[in-house]
C-alpha positions in Angstrom: 6.6 12.9 151.5 3.7 14.9 152.8 1.4 11.8 152.8 2.3 8.3 153.7 1.8 6.0 156.7 2.7 7.2 160.2 3.0 5.6 163.6 0.0 6.2 165.9 1.8 8.8 168.0 2.9 10.7 164.9 6.3 11.1 166.5 8.8 11.0 165.1 6.9 12.4 162.1 8.5 10.3 159.4 6.0 9.3 156.7 6.4 5.8 155.3 5.9 5.0 151.6 3.7 1.9 151.4 4.2 -1.0 149.1 1.2 -3.4 149.1 0.3 -6.7 147.5 -3.0 -8.4 147.1 -2.1 -12.0 147.6 0.1 -14.1 149.9 2.1 -15.5 147.0 3.0 -11.9 145.9 4.8 -11.0 149.1 8.2 -12.5 148.2 8.4 -10.6 144.9 7.3 -7.3 146.5 9.8 -7.8 149.3 12.6 -8.4 146.8 11.5 -5.4 144.7 11.5 -2.9 147.7 14.8 -4.2 149.1 16.5 -4.0 145.7 15.4 -0.4 145.3 15.7 0.8 148.9 18.2 -1.5 150.7 15.9 -2.4 153.5 12.2 -2.3 154.5 9.8 -3.4 157.3 6.3 -4.9 157.5 3.7 -2.3 158.5 0.3 -3.4 159.8 -2.5 -0.9 160.8 -0.2 1.7 162.3 -1.1 1.2 166.0 2.5 1.1 167.3 3.2 4.5 168.9 6.9 5.3 168.3 9.4 4.3 165.7 9.3 0.5 166.0 7.0 0.3 162.9 9.1 2.8 160.8 11.6 1.4 158.3 15.1 2.8 158.3 14.5 3.3 154.5 11.1 4.9 155.1 9.6 2.3 152.6 7.4 -0.4 154.2 5.5 -3.4 153.1 1.9 -2.5 153.9 0.4 -5.8 155.1 -3.2 -4.5 155.8 -4.3 -5.6 152.4 -3.6 -9.3 153.3 -6.8 -9.5 155.4 -8.4 -12.8 154.6 -9.3 -15.7 156.9 -7.7 -19.0 155.8 -9.3 -21.6 158.1 -11.4 -21.6 161.2 -12.2 -24.5 163.6 -15.1 -23.5 165.9 -15.0 -26.8 167.7 -11.4 -26.2 169.0 -11.4 -22.4 168.8 -8.5 -22.1 166.4 -8.3 -19.4 163.7 -5.8 -19.2 160.9 -5.7 -15.9 159.0 -3.5 -13.6 157.0 -1.3 -11.2 158.9 -3.2 -8.1 158.0 -6.5 -9.2 159.6 -7.3 -7.0 162.6 -8.3 -8.2 166.0 -11.7 -6.5 165.4 -12.2 -8.7 162.4 -11.3 -11.8 164.4 -13.8 -10.9 167.1 -16.6 -10.1 164.6 -16.4 -13.8 163.4 -15.4 -15.4 166.7 -17.8 -13.9 169.3 -21.0 -15.0 167.6 -19.5 -18.5 167.6 -18.7 -18.4 171.3 -15.0 -17.6 171.2 -12.9 -14.6 172.3 -9.2 -13.6 171.9 -7.1 -15.2 174.6 -5.3 -11.9 175.1 -6.1 -8.5 173.7 -4.4 -5.1 174.0 -6.2 -1.9 174.4 -7.1 -1.5 170.8 -8.9 -4.0 168.5 -7.5 -2.3 165.4 -4.0 -3.9 165.7 -3.3 -6.6 163.1 -2.4 -10.3 163.8 1.1 -9.7 162.5 1.5 -6.6 164.7 0.1 -8.4 167.8 2.7 -11.1 167.3 5.6 -8.7 166.4 5.0 -6.7 169.6 3.8 -9.6 171.7 0.9 -7.5 173.0 -0.5 -8.1 176.5 -3.8 -7.1 178.2 -5.9 -7.0 181.3 -5.5 -10.7 181.9 -1.7 -11.0 181.8 -1.8 -12.3 185.4 -3.8 -15.4 184.2 -2.9 -15.9 180.5 0.4 -14.2 179.8 1.0 -12.4 176.5 -0.5 -12.8 173.0 2.5 -14.9 172.1 1.5 -17.6 174.6 -1.5 -18.4 172.4 0.1 -18.3 168.9 0.2 -21.9 167.6 2.2 -21.2 164.5 2.8 -18.6 161.7 4.2 -18.3 158.3 7.5 -16.3 158.1 9.0 -15.0 154.9 12.7 -14.1 154.9 14.2 -12.4 151.9 15.5 -14.8 149.3 14.1 -17.9 151.2 11.0 -20.1 151.0 8.1 -19.4 153.3 8.8 -21.0 156.7 6.3 -22.4 159.2 7.3 -21.5 162.7 6.0 -23.1 165.9 7.3 -24.3 169.2 8.4 -27.5 167.5 9.3 -26.2 164.0 11.9 -23.5 163.4 11.6 -22.9 167.1 14.4 -20.4 167.3 12.7 -18.1 164.7 9.4 -18.7 166.5 10.9 -17.3 169.8 12.7 -14.5 168.1 9.7 -13.4 166.0 7.2 -13.2 168.9 8.0 -9.7 170.3 10.8 -9.4 167.7 9.4 -6.1 166.3 9.1 -7.5 162.7 12.8 -7.9 162.2 13.2 -11.7 161.7 11.0 -11.9 158.6 7.6 -10.9 157.3 4.7 -12.7 159.1 2.4 -13.7 156.2 -0.2 -15.7 158.2 -0.8 -16.8 161.8 -2.8 -19.4 163.7 -4.0 -18.5 167.1 -6.0 -20.3 169.9 -9.1 -18.5 171.3 -10.9 -19.0 174.6 -14.6 -20.1 174.9 -17.2 -17.6 176.1 -21.0 -17.9 176.7 -21.9 -14.3 176.1 -20.6 -11.2 174.4 -21.1 -9.3 177.6 -18.7 -8.5 180.4 -19.7 -8.6 184.1 -17.5 -5.9 185.7 -17.1 -4.0 188.9 -15.5 -0.7 189.5 -14.6 1.5 192.4 -12.4 4.5 193.0 -9.5 4.5 195.4 -7.7 7.3 197.1 -4.0 6.7 196.7 -1.4 4.3 195.3 -1.3 2.1 198.4 -5.0 1.4 198.0 -4.4 0.4 194.4 -1.8 -2.3 195.5 -4.2 -3.5 198.2 -7.1 -3.8 195.8 -4.9 -5.6 193.2 -3.7 -8.1 195.8 -7.3 -8.7 196.8 -9.1 -8.8 193.4 -6.7 -9.9 190.7 -6.7 -13.6 191.4 -10.5 -13.7 191.5 -11.1 -12.1 188.0 -10.1 -12.7 184.5 -9.4 -9.0 183.8 -8.0 -6.3 186.0 -6.7 -2.8 185.4 -6.8 0.7 186.9 -7.1 4.3 185.6 -4.7 6.6 187.5 -5.1 10.4 188.0 -1.6 11.4 186.9 -1.8 15.0 188.2 -3.0 14.3 191.8 -0.5 15.3 194.4 0.3 14.7 198.1 -1.9 12.2 199.9 -4.0 11.7 196.8 -1.1 10.8 194.6 -1.9 7.7 192.7 -5.7 7.9 193.2 -7.7 6.3 190.5 -10.5 3.9 189.6 -10.1 0.1 189.7 -11.8 -2.1 187.1 -12.2 -5.9 187.2 -14.3 -8.0 184.8 -15.2 -11.5 183.6 -17.0 -12.9 180.6 -20.7 -13.2 181.5 -21.9 -16.7 182.2 -25.2 -16.2 180.4 -26.6 -13.9 177.7 -26.6 -13.3 174.0 -23.5 -13.8 171.8 -24.7 -11.0 169.6 -22.3 -8.2 168.8 -23.9 -4.7 168.9 -21.6 -2.3 167.1 -21.5 1.1 168.8 -21.8 4.2 166.8 -18.3 5.8 166.3 -17.3 9.3 167.1 -14.5 11.0 165.2 -11.9 13.7 165.7 -12.3 15.3 162.2 -9.1 17.4 162.1 -5.7 17.8 163.7 -5.7 21.0 165.8 -2.7 23.2 165.6 -1.9 22.6 169.3 -2.6 19.8 171.7 -6.0 19.8 173.4 -4.3 18.0 176.3 -2.7 20.6 178.6 -2.4 21.3 182.4 -5.9 22.8 182.7 -7.8 20.2 180.6 -5.9 17.4 182.4 -6.7 18.7 185.9 -10.4 19.3 185.1 -11.0 16.0 183.3 -9.2 13.9 185.8 -11.0 15.4 188.8 -14.4 15.1 187.2 -13.7 11.5 186.1 -12.4 10.4 189.5 -15.4 11.9 191.3 -17.9 10.4 188.8 -17.0 6.9 190.2 -18.2 5.7 193.5 -15.9 4.7 196.4 -18.3 1.7 196.8 -18.0 -1.2 194.5 -20.4 -0.8 191.6 -21.4 -3.8 189.5 -22.7 -3.7 185.9 -22.8 -5.6 182.7 -21.4 -4.1 179.5 -20.6 -5.1 176.0 -17.0 -6.2 175.4 -16.1 -3.2 173.3 -16.4 -0.4 175.9 -14.7 -2.6 178.5 -11.7 -3.5 176.4 -11.5 -0.7 173.9 -12.8 2.6 175.3 -10.8 4.7 173.0 -11.6 2.7 169.8 -15.0 4.4 169.8 -13.3 7.7 168.9 -11.8 7.4 165.5 -8.5 9.2 165.0 -8.3 10.1 168.7 -4.6 10.6 168.3 -5.3 13.9 166.6 -6.2 15.6 169.9 -2.5 15.9 170.6 -2.1 18.3 167.7 0.4 18.5 164.8 3.4 17.6 166.9 1.9 14.3 168.0 2.6 12.5 171.3 4.8 10.0 173.0 3.7 7.2 175.2 5.8 6.2 178.2 5.1 2.6 179.3 7.3 0.9 181.8 7.1 -2.2 183.9 8.7 -2.3 187.4 9.6 -5.6 189.2 7.5 -6.6 192.2 10.1 -5.9 194.8 10.4 -2.2 193.8 6.9 -1.7 192.3 5.2 0.4 194.9 8.2 2.6 195.7 9.3 3.3 192.1 5.7 3.8 190.8 5.2 6.4 193.5 8.3 8.2 192.4 7.2 8.1 188.8 3.8 9.5 189.6 5.3 12.2 191.7 7.7 13.3 188.9 4.9 13.2 186.4 2.5 15.2 188.6 5.2 17.8 189.3 5.8 18.3 185.6 2.1 19.1 185.0 2.2 16.8 182.0 0.4 13.5 181.3 -2.7 12.1 179.7 -6.4 11.5 180.3 -5.9 7.8 180.1 -3.1 6.7 182.5 -3.2 2.9 183.0 -1.8 1.0 185.9 -1.7 -2.8 185.8 -0.1 -5.7 187.7 1.5 -8.2 185.5 1.8 -11.9 186.3 4.7 -14.4 186.2 3.7 -16.4 183.1 6.7 -16.4 180.8 6.3 -15.6 177.1 7.9 -17.7 174.4 9.2 -14.4 172.9 12.8 -13.4 173.5 12.0 -9.7 173.7 8.7 -9.8 175.4 8.0 -6.7 177.6 6.0 -7.8 180.7 7.7 -9.2 183.8 6.3 -10.0 187.2 5.6 -6.5 188.4 3.5 -3.3 187.7 3.1 -1.6 184.4 2.4 2.1 184.1 1.4 3.7 180.7 0.4 7.2 179.8 0.6 9.6 176.9 2.4 13.0 176.7 1.9 15.7 174.1 5.2 16.2 172.3 6.9 19.3 173.6 10.5 20.6 173.5 11.0 19.9 177.3 9.6 16.3 177.2 13.1 14.9 176.9 14.0 16.2 180.3 11.0 14.6 182.0 11.7 11.3 180.2 15.3 11.3 181.3 14.1 11.7 184.9 11.6 8.8 184.6 14.3 6.6 182.9 16.5 7.0 185.9 13.8 5.8 188.2 12.9 2.8 186.0 16.6 1.9 185.5 17.4 2.0 189.3 14.3 -0.2 190.0 15.4 -2.8 187.5 12.5 -2.1 185.2 12.2 -1.6 181.4 10.3 0.3 178.7 8.0 -1.2 176.0 9.7 -0.9 172.6 6.3 -0.9 170.8 5.4 2.3 172.5 8.9 3.9 172.6 10.5 6.8 170.7 13.3 7.8 173.0 14.9 4.8 174.9 18.7 4.9 174.9 20.6 2.0 173.4 22.2 1.2 176.7 18.9 1.0 178.5 17.4 -1.2 175.8 20.4 -3.6 175.7 20.5 -3.9 179.5 16.8 -4.5 179.8 16.6 -7.0 176.9 19.7 -9.1 177.1 18.3 -11.5 174.5 18.5 -8.8 171.8 21.7 -10.3 170.5 20.0 -13.5 169.7 17.3 -11.6 167.8 20.0 -9.7 166.0 21.7 -12.9 165.0 18.4 -14.2 163.5 17.3 -10.8 162.0 16.6 -10.8 158.3 19.4 -8.3 157.2 17.0 -6.7 154.7 14.6 -5.7 157.6 15.5 -2.7 159.7 13.4 -0.3 161.8 14.3 3.2 163.0 14.0 1.9 166.6 16.4 -1.1 166.1 18.9 1.2 164.4 18.6 3.6 167.3 19.1 1.1 170.1 21.6 -1.3 168.7 24.1 0.9 166.8 
């Protein structure tokens, strides 16, 4: 197939043939039809997973984006029930003017509700509110040959736990009900300041995280020596006053896929140095709309194209608190020495709020995430990084992964066997096949 759906990283480059339906009551028949013809399938949302977790082993997927309707909203309690193909952006477009916001949001608003649950996404406020799954009240789950099940902490609770972060393998999420948080304004009061090295990041995180709803840092992944780990620290809170209006920003677009990646040693070094120096070492306060604060890359449509025809891989890991500073320094040193990396390298402290999901990624510690253009020697760098993460007792994020070994996955996620026992046998992803067989 030359066309078809792909993961956001476009690696592995395995197009998926979509099978869609227009109404919720058509999903069971479409699931049966695809499974009968192909043997297995997988639900596919809006294609924001980076690696192969959203790619079916059969390369035939149920494209859920067409199920994009709201079912019921309660603006008194801040509860929304909608079909699984509704995006977070569509939730926000209705909720923000009513004085509500997503309890947890990842770095893109273009993920679907079904995808946010299947990958148990997390955000800048993990230290206060945990993962997306902590705010999922219930959902409708369709398993092949069965009636639609309602799953919640008290109803079909085993499937509820296995499905949150379960990578779409326990059944097809048809609808979901989530709880929102109240806000008074669509604006974010934020502060930012640059820091000179990794030790300063950990000092700032210890000082500021507990005082702010949102906290995250950009890291210069090519800085070396005494400046290794330098970056810019951002904190923010929903403004206490102001309009609830949503002002849509004009979008930019990467129109074509260049033959080679625009991210290279020269462009990385120049951009990162300019970006770091553009921020003040003194704390700067400002008020911004929620979109540029939470979703800076969403303004650039098809930004994944800048990595060229070979695509890219994201490396996202989390390191437990006890080893966080030491292991993160080793990771950054290895990345800097390689000359590889991305413009947007994100460092974030995670909290200790447990997710209801069996395969949830965050743990109390520090998460590092950055993108790498796909090259023939990337495997060698990832193998080096994997050793550091493994020895530190950390783990990788399956939703962003395209290389993790089966042994690393199984050791890092010991509950995988419970998910496998509850997996719908007609649902299989390329990732699950890779890490469990």
